N, C-alpha and C positions, 0 to 999 in steps of 0.2 A: 566651046568644049576644050578641055585640057587633058592630054594624055600624060599619066604619071605612073611611077612604079609604086605599088602599094606594099607597105610593110605592116605586119600585124604583130601584136605581142600583148602580154599581160600588163595590166597596170595594177597598182596597189589596190585601188578602190574596186576595180573589176574583180580581182581575186577575192577581196573581202566580201563583196556582195554575192558572187557566185558560190563561194564555199559556205556562205551563210544561208544558202537556199533562197536568195532573193532575186532570182532571175526574172520574175514576172512583175517586178515593182517599177514604179516611175524612176526611182533612184538608179536602178540598173540601166534603164533605157537612156537616161541622161548621161550616164557614164560611158556607155558602150555604143550608142547610136550616134557616133561622132566620127568625123574625118579631120585630122589635123594636117594642114599644109603650110608651106612657107608663107610669110607675109607677102612676098612677091607674087606667088601663085594665087593667093587670096585676092589680091588687088586685080590681077589679070582676069579673074572670074567675075569681077564686079562686086566683090565683098558681099556675097549673098549669105543669108542665114542658113539655108539648106541647099544641099546638092544631091543629084542622082549620081551614084557611083555604079558604073556598068562594066561588066567583065569584058575582056578583050574580044571574045567572040560575039558579044552583044546579046547573048542569051539570057543573062541574069543581071538584075540591077536592084539597088536598094537606095532609098532616100534617107539621108542622115543629116545631122547638123554639121556645119562647117566651122572650123576653129583655126584662126591663124596662130602659128607657133614658130617662133624664130629658131627652135631646135631642129625643125624639119628642113632638110635641104630642098632647094628649088628643084622641081621635077619629081619629087617624091611625096608620098602621103603616108600617114600613120593612122591605123584604126585599131582600137582594142580588140583582142581576140574574143569574139563573141559571134552570135548568129548573124549580125549585120555584116561583118567582114567575111564570114564564112560563105555567104551567098555569092560573093564576087571573087574570091581568091582563085588563082589558077589551079584547076583540079589535077593536073598532071603530077604523078607521084614518082616517076622514074623508078618504079619498082620498090620504092621505100615504104609505101603504105601511108605516107603523109604528104598532103598537098604542099604547094609552095606558099608558105605563110610569109615569105619575104620576097620582094621583087616581082610581084604579080602585076603585069601591065593592066591598067584600068583607065577608063575615061570618066572625067568628072565634069558635070555641067550644072548650072543653077537650076533649082526646082522650087516650085511653090506647093508641091504635094505634101501630104501628111507623112510624118515619120511614124512608121508602124512600130508597135510594141513587139517584143519577142514572140508573144502568143499570136499576134496577128500575122507575123511573118510565117510562122509554122503553119497556121491555118491556110494562108494564101499559097505558099510555095510547096508545101508537102502534103496538104490535105485537099487541095483543089478548091478552096473557098475563094469567092470573088470579092 
């Protein structure tokens, strides 16, 4: 398991797909259900295809595809701003009304579980589906 600081943000394709009304497509899942880490952290995790990203308090987690990216510093991770990252970002708003989309402590560990679609995440986490 690896503890990192999660940063989230928009990507060009995430924005294009989201604004185009395509959040329930496979293209959107493949663009947004990912976690980019440094090549060093990727190797330290054993170079898995998928990881479970878990919130600092351990209450919430999501399985996503893992991508090595030399633009991401060691000890940090990047996920596109979408439902997958929103599940695990630090919820504290410090009275701003907006959670910590940058610098949220999370744990990352290899996983063999299925990467859920946006629709499946909503059903599981917010509608109580199993």
